[in-house]
C-alpha positions in Angstrom: 0.0 0.0 0.0 1.0 3.6 -0.6 2.7 5.4 2.3 1.0 8.8 2.5 3.9 10.4 4.4 6.8 9.0 2.5 7.8 12.4 1.1 7.3 14.4 4.3 11.1 14.6 4.9 12.0 15.5 1.4 12.2 19.3 1.9 15.0 18.9 4.4 16.9 16.6 2.1 16.5 19.3 -0.6 17.7 22.0 1.7 20.9 20.2 2.5 21.6 18.5 -0.9 24.8 17.7 -2.7 25.1 21.1 -4.3 24.6 23.0 -1.1 27.0 20.8 0.7 29.6 21.4 -2.0 29.2 25.2 -1.7 29.6 25.0 2.1 32.7 22.8 1.8 34.3 25.2 -0.7 33.6 28.2 1.7 35.2 26.4 4.7 38.2 25.1 2.8 38.9 28.5 1.2 39.9 29.8 4.7 43.6 29.6 5.3 43.6 28.0 8.8 44.4 24.5 10.1 40.9 24.6 11.7 39.1 24.7 8.4 38.8 20.9 7.7 38.0 19.7 11.2 35.5 22.6 11.6 33.9 21.6 8.3 33.5 18.0 9.5 31.8 19.2 12.7 29.5 21.6 10.8 28.4 18.9 8.4 27.8 16.4 11.2 25.6 18.9 13.0 23.6 19.8 9.8 23.2 16.1 9.0 21.7 15.5 12.4 19.4 18.5 12.1 18.2 17.4 8.7 17.5 13.9 10.0 15.7 15.4 13.1 13.5 17.6 10.9 12.6 14.8 8.6 11.6 12.5 11.5 9.5 15.2 13.1 7.7 16.1 9.9 7.0 12.5 9.1 5.7 11.8 12.6 3.4 14.8 12.3 2.1 13.7 8.9 1.5 10.2 10.1 -0.4 11.3 13.2 -3.0 12.8 10.9 -2.9 10.8 7.7 -2.0 7.3 9.0 -3.2 7.2 12.6 -6.0 9.8 12.6 -4.9 11.1 16.1 -4.2 14.7 15.0 -6.6 17.1 13.2 -5.8 18.6 9.8 -5.8 22.1 11.5 -3.0 21.0 13.9 -1.1 19.3 11.1 -1.2 22.6 9.2 0.1 24.5 12.2 2.9 22.1 12.8 3.8 22.1 9.1 3.9 25.9 9.1 6.2 25.8 12.1 8.5 23.2 10.6 8.6 25.3 7.4 9.9 28.2 9.4 12.6 26.0 11.0 13.6 24.8 7.5 13.8 28.4 6.4 16.2 29.2 9.2 18.4 26.2 8.1 18.3 27.4 4.5 19.3 30.9 5.5 22.2 29.7 7.6 23.5 27.5 4.8 23.2 30.4 2.4 25.2 32.7 4.7 27.9 30.2 5.5 28.5 29.3 1.8 28.9 33.0 0.9 31.8 34.3 3.0 33.9 32.9 5.9 37.0 33.8 7.8 38.6 32.1 10.8 36.3 33.8 13.3 33.2 33.1 11.2 34.1 29.4 10.9 33.7 29.2 14.7 30.5 31.2 14.6 29.1 28.9 11.9 29.5 25.9 14.2 27.8 27.9 17.0 25.0 28.9 14.7 24.4 25.3 13.5 24.1 24.2 17.1 21.8 27.1 17.9 19.2 26.3 15.2 15.8 26.0 16.8 15.0 22.3 17.3 12.2 20.9 15.1 10.7 19.6 18.4 9.9 23.2 19.3 7.0 22.8 16.9 5.4 20.4 19.4 5.4 23.0 22.2 3.9 25.6 19.8 0.8 23.4 19.5 -0.2 24.4 23.0 -0.8 27.9 21.7 -4.1 29.2 20.5 -3.7 30.2 16.9 -2.2 33.7 16.5 -3.4 36.2 14.0 -4.5 34.6 10.8 -2.1 35.0 7.9 -3.1 37.5 5.2 -6.1 36.4 3.3 -4.9 37.6 0.0 -2.5 35.0 -1.6 -0.2 37.7 -2.9 0.0 39.4 0.5 0.7 36.0 2.1 3.5 35.3 -0.3 5.0 38.7 0.4 4.8 38.1 4.1 6.6 34.7 3.7 9.3 36.4 1.6 9.9 39.1 4.2 10.1 36.4 6.9 12.8 34.7 4.8 14.7 38.0 4.8 14.4 38.1 8.6 15.7 34.5 8.8 18.7 35.6 6.6 19.3 38.5 8.9 19.3 36.2 11.9 21.8 33.9 10.2 24.1 36.9 9.5 23.9 37.9 13.2 24.6 34.4 14.3 27.7 34.2 12.2 29.1 37.5 13.5 28.0 39.8 10.7 26.0 42.1 12.9 26.2 45.3 10.7 25.0 43.3 7.7 22.2 41.9 9.8 21.1 45.3 10.9 21.0 46.5 7.3 18.9 43.5 6.3 16.4 44.1 9.1 16.1 47.8 8.3 15.4 47.0 4.7 12.6 44.7 5.7 10.9 47.2 8.1 9.3 49.6 5.6 8.0 46.7 3.5 6.5 45.0 6.6 4.8 48.3 7.6 3.4 48.7 4.0 2.0 45.2 4.2 0.4 46.0 7.5 0.5 42.5 8.9 0.9 43.0 12.7 2.7 39.7 13.6 5.4 40.4 11.0 5.8 44.0 12.1 6.3 42.8 15.7 8.9 40.3 14.6 10.8 43.0 12.7 11.1 45.1 15.8 12.2 42.1 17.9 14.9 41.3 15.4 15.9 44.9 15.1 16.1 45.4 18.8 18.2 42.3 19.3 20.8 43.3 16.7 20.9 46.9 17.9 21.7 46.0 21.5 24.3 43.4 20.3 26.0 46.3 18.4 26.0 48.4 21.6 23.1 50.7 20.7 21.3 49.9 24.0 18.8 52.8 23.9 17.8 52.0 20.3 17.5 48.3 21.1 15.4 49.0 24.1 13.0 51.2 22.1 12.7 48.6 19.3 12.0 45.8 21.8 9.3 47.9 23.5 7.7 48.5 20.1 7.8 44.8 19.4 5.8 44.2 22.6 3.2 46.8 21.6 2.8 45.3 18.1 2.9 41.7 19.3 0.2 42.4 22.0 -2.0 44.0 19.3 -1.5 40.9 17.2 -2.1 38.6 20.2 1.3 36.9 19.6 2.5 35.8 23.1 5.7 34.3 21.7 7.1 37.6 20.5 5.9 39.3 23.7 7.8 36.7 25.8 11.0 36.9 23.7 11.0 40.7 23.7 10.5 40.9 27.5 13.4 38.4 28.0 15.7 40.5 25.8 14.7 43.6 27.8 15.8 41.8 31.0 19.3 41.5 29.4 19.4 44.9 27.8 18.0 47.0 30.6 18.8 44.9 33.7 22.2 43.5 32.8 23.8 45.7 30.1 22.1 48.9 31.3 22.6 48.2 35.0 19.1 49.3 35.7 18.5 46.4 38.0 15.1 47.1 39.4 13.7 47.7 35.9 15.3 44.6 34.6 13.8 42.5 37.3 10.4 44.0 36.6 10.7 42.9 33.0 11.7 39.5 34.3 8.5 39.1 36.3 6.4 40.1 33.3 8.4 37.7 31.1 7.7 34.8 33.4 3.9 35.2 32.8 4.4 35.8 29.1 6.6 32.7 28.7 3.9 30.5 30.3 1.3 32.0 27.9 3.8 31.2 25.1 3.3 27.5 25.7 5.8 27.3 28.5 8.5 26.4 26.1 11.5 25.1 28.1 14.1 26.8 25.9 12.4 30.1 26.6 12.4 29.4 30.3 16.1 28.7 30.2 16.9 31.9 28.4 14.8 34.0 30.8 16.4 32.3 33.8 19.9 33.0 32.4 19.1 36.7 31.7 17.6 37.2 35.2 20.5 35.4 36.8 22.9 37.8 35.2 21.0 40.8 36.7 21.3 39.3 40.2 25.0 38.4 39.6 25.8 42.0 38.8 24.2 43.1 42.1 26.4 40.7 44.0 23.5 38.3 44.7 25.6 35.3 43.7 23.6 32.6 45.4 20.4 33.7 43.9 22.1 33.9 40.5 23.5 30.4 40.9 20.0 29.0 41.6 18.7 30.6 38.5 21.6 29.3 36.4 20.9 25.8 37.7 17.2 26.3 36.6 18.5 27.3 33.2 20.8 24.2 33.0 17.9 21.9 33.9 15.6 23.4 31.3 18.3 23.4 28.6 19.0 19.7 29.3 15.3 19.0 28.8 15.2 21.1 25.6 18.5 20.1 24.0 20.0 17.2 25.9 22.9 17.0 28.3 25.7 17.4 25.8 24.7 20.5 23.9 27.0 23.6 23.8 24.2 25.6 25.6 24.7 23.2 28.5 28.4 24.1 28.5 27.5 27.8 28.9 25.0 26.9 31.7 27.6 24.9 33.6 30.2 27.7 33.2 27.7 30.2 34.5 27.0 28.0 37.6 30.8 27.7 38.1 31.4 31.4 37.8 28.7 32.1 40.4 30.3 29.7 42.8 33.7 31.3 42.1 32.3 34.7 42.9 31.2 33.3 46.3 34.7 32.0 47.0 33.7 28.4 46.4 36.3 27.4 43.9 36.3 23.7 44.8 32.6 23.5 44.2 32.9 25.4 41.0 35.6 23.2 39.5 33.4 20.2 38.5 30.9 22.5 36.7 33.8 24.2 34.9 35.3 20.9 34.0 32.0 19.7 32.6 31.6 22.8 30.6 35.1 22.3 29.1 34.4 18.7 28.2 31.1 19.5 26.5 32.6 22.3 24.5 35.6 20.3 23.3 33.4 17.4 22.3 30.8 19.5 20.4 32.7 22.5 19.1 36.2 21.1 18.8 39.3 21.7 20.9 40.4 24.6 18.7 37.1 26.5 19.0 37.6 30.0 20.6 34.8 29.3 23.1 36.9 26.5 24.5 39.4 29.1 25.5 36.8 30.8 27.7 36.2 27.5 29.6 39.9 27.0 30.0 40.3 30.4 31.4 37.5 29.9 33.9 38.9 26.5 35.0 42.4 28.2 35.3 40.8 30.8 37.7 39.2 28.1 39.8 42.5 26.2 40.2 44.3 29.4 41.0 41.8 30.3 43.7 42.5 26.9 45.3 46.2 27.7 45.5 47.0 25.5 42.5 48.6 28.3 40.4 50.8 26.0 38.4 47.8 23.9 37.2 45.8 27.0 36.6 48.6 28.4 34.4 48.6 25.3 32.3 44.9 26.0 31.4 45.7 29.7 30.7 48.5 28.7 28.3 46.2 26.3 26.5 43.6 29.1 26.2 46.2 31.4 24.7 47.4 28.7 22.2 43.8 27.9 21.3 42.9 31.5 20.5 46.2 32.1 18.6 45.5 29.1 16.4 41.8 30.0 15.8 42.0 33.8 15.5 45.6 34.7 14.9 48.2 36.2 17.3 46.9 39.8 17.3 43.1 39.2 17.9 41.5 41.1 20.8 40.5 37.8 22.4 44.2 36.9 22.6 44.8 40.0 24.6 42.3 38.7 27.2 44.2 35.4 27.5 47.5 37.3 27.8 46.1 39.5 30.6 44.9 36.4 32.5 48.4 34.9 32.3 49.9 38.1 33.6 47.5 38.2 36.5 48.3 34.7 37.4 52.0 35.5 37.6 51.3 38.6 39.6 49.3 36.6 42.1 52.3 34.3 42.4 54.6 37.3 42.8 56.4 36.4 39.6 56.6 39.9 38.2 59.4 39.4 35.7 57.3 36.7 34.0 54.1 38.7 34.2 55.3 41.9 32.6 55.7 40.5 29.0 52.2 39.2 29.0 50.8 42.6 30.0 53.0 44.4 27.5 51.8 42.2 24.6 48.1 42.6 25.7 48.6 46.3 25.8 50.0 46.4 22.3 47.2 44.4 20.9 44.5 46.5 22.5 46.1 49.8 21.5 46.4 48.6 17.9 42.8 47.3 17.7 41.0 49.8 19.9 43.1 52.9 20.0 45.4 54.3 22.8 42.5 55.8 24.8 40.0 53.0 24.9 39.0 51.9 28.5 40.1 48.4 27.9 43.7 49.7 27.5 43.7 50.6 31.1 43.6 47.0 32.3 47.1 45.9 31.0 48.5 49.3 32.0 47.6 48.6 35.7 49.2 45.2 35.4 52.4 46.8 34.0 52.2 49.3 36.9 52.2 46.5 39.5 55.1 44.8 37.8 57.2 47.9 37.7 56.5 48.7 41.3 57.7 45.3 42.4 60.8 45.6 40.1 61.7 48.9 41.8 61.1 50.9 38.6 58.9 53.5 40.4 58.8 56.2 37.7 57.6 53.7 35.1 55.0 52.3 37.5 53.6 55.7 38.3 53.5 56.6 34.6 51.5 53.4 33.8 49.1 54.0 36.7 48.6 57.7 35.8 47.9 56.8 32.2 45.4 54.1 33.2 43.5 56.6 35.4 43.6 59.3 32.7 42.1 56.8 30.2 39.4 55.6 32.6 38.3 59.0 33.6 38.5 60.5 30.1 36.4 57.8 28.6 33.8 58.0 31.4 34.4 54.3 31.8 32.7 51.9 34.2 32.9 53.6 37.6 34.4 50.5 39.2 37.2 50.6 36.6 37.9 54.2 37.5 37.8 53.3 41.2 40.4 50.5 40.6 42.7 52.9 38.7 42.4 55.4 41.5 43.2 52.9 44.2 46.1 51.4 42.3 47.6 54.9 41.8 47.0 55.8 45.5 48.8 52.8 46.7 51.7 53.4 44.4 52.0 57.1 45.3 52.0 56.2 49.0 54.6 53.4 48.6 56.8 55.7 46.6 56.5 58.5 49.2 55.1 60.9 46.6 52.1 63.2 47.1 50.5 61.3 49.9 47.6 63.8 50.2 46.6 62.9 46.7 47.0 59.3 47.5 44.5 59.6 50.4 42.1 61.6 48.2 42.2 59.0 45.4 41.7 56.0 47.8 38.8 57.9 49.4 37.1 58.3 46.0 37.6 54.7 45.2 36.1 53.6 48.5 33.0 55.8 47.9 32.4 54.0 44.6 32.9 50.5 45.9 30.9 50.8 49.1 27.6 51.2 47.2 28.3 48.1 44.9 27.5 44.8 46.6 29.8 42.8 44.3 32.8 45.1 45.3 32.4 44.8 49.1 35.8 43.0 49.4 37.5 45.9 47.7 35.6 48.5 49.7 36.6 46.8 52.9 40.3 46.7 51.8 40.3 50.4 50.9 38.6 51.3 54.2 41.3 49.4 56.1 44.1 51.0 54.0 42.7 54.5 54.6 42.3 53.8 58.4 45.9 52.8 58.7 47.3 55.9 56.9 45.1 58.9 57.7 46.9 61.3 60.0 50.3 59.8 59.2 
C-alpha cells in the first residue's frame, strides 16, 4: 500500500543536498587556517543530524494525521507551518555560510548550527491558540513569507558574527512590513531589530525597538514575541544597562508571558539566564546560581545533556560559585563545561578558551597556580590558532596569564604578557580605549615590584587618565584610583593625593554589593594611613 507520508522529509533533504554541501565545503576550505577541515566536519555532522531530526519530526506529524488519525488537519497545518519556518532558518544559515567565511566566522558557523531551533519546538507551539491569521490575499501572504525569509537571513548573518550586515537587512525589511500592515510580521521585525541593535552596543535604540515589538505583538495577540522581547529587555535594561530594578520587573512580566507562550522550556532557560545575570551584577551570587541551575535543567530538557548551551550553563554556575569564593565546588561544573565544548565545538574553537580560562581561575583560587597556568596557556594557544596572534581575544588570555604570575609574585614573568596585551588593545581599539587601562595597571604593578617606580607611576597615571577621560565603568575608575593611590604612598610621593584617590575609590565601591571586598580593603588601607 502507498505510504501517505513517504515524502514528508523531502524538503529537508532538498535544503541540504549535494550542491549546497559542496558550496559550504568550498567556503570552509577556502579559509587559510588549520581549523578549516575539522571545523567543516563538525559543521556537516551537525547539519546532517538537524536534517534527519527535521525529517523525522515532519514524518511523525504527517502520520499522526494521515496514517493514525490522532491529529486534526488544522493541527497538522500549524505544525507544518512551524516546521517550514525551521527549515527556512536552516536554508538561511547554509546560504550565509556558503557565501563568506574567515577564521572567526568558521567558529561562529558551528555555533549557529548548534543554535538552530530544534524541530521539536513545533510540538510546544501546539499548546498555543492560533495567533493572528495569515493575510487572506494570496499575494500578500506570499509577500509576508518572503519578508520572513529575509528576517531569517538577517538572523543567520547575526549568528555568524556579521552584525552590521544583519542590521542593514532588518532595516530593509521594516518599511516593506509596515506597508504590508501585517501586525505579527511588524512585531517580529522590531524584535529582530532590537536584538541586533543591542548586540552592536546601541542599547537605547535596542530597548525602544523591543518595547515597540511588545506593543505590536500584543496587538497581534502573539505571546511568543511578547515573551521573547521581554526576555531580551531583562538583558538589555537589567544586565547591560545596569538598571537592575527595571530589569527584574521585566523578568517578572516575562515569566507570565513565557507561560502563555506554551511554557517552552528553551524560553524558560533563556529567561532564567538573563535574570541570573542581573542578580549576579548586584552581588547576589547565590540567587544567580540557583537561576543558572534552573536554566541548566531546562536546557537539558530542551537540547539534551551534551549541547553547547549546556556548557554555557555549567560555566555560569561555576562562575557564580567562584564569585562566592567556592572554587572547589565550581571546579566540576567548569570541567564539565570544558568537556562538552571540546566534544561538540572542537578543541580549537575560541569558546573552549573561555572555559579553559574559567577553570584556570578556579584552580588558581584553590592555591593551584601552576595547574591554573597550564589552562591559561592552553587558552592562549587555542585563541592564537583559531583567530591569529593579534586578535583582541588573545589580549584577554594574555592578561589572565599576567594576573596569574602577579598573584604568584612572579613579576618578571608577568610583565611581557601585560605588554603584549597592551600592544594588541592599543592597535585594535586605539590608545585611549577603556580596555587599554587594564594591562596598564598590570604593568604598573610589575614595575613597582621591580623597583622601577617612575615607570610604574606613569603606567598607573595613564590608566587613570584613560578611565576618567572615557567615562568608563565607575568600578574601573575606582580601581585605577586605588592602584595609583597605593603606588604614590609606597613611593613617598604626594601622599595627600593618595588619600584623596583612595577615598574616592572607596566611595564608589561601598555602594556596589559585588565590590564589598574591595571596599573593605580600601577602608582598612585608609584607616591605617590617615593622619600619618
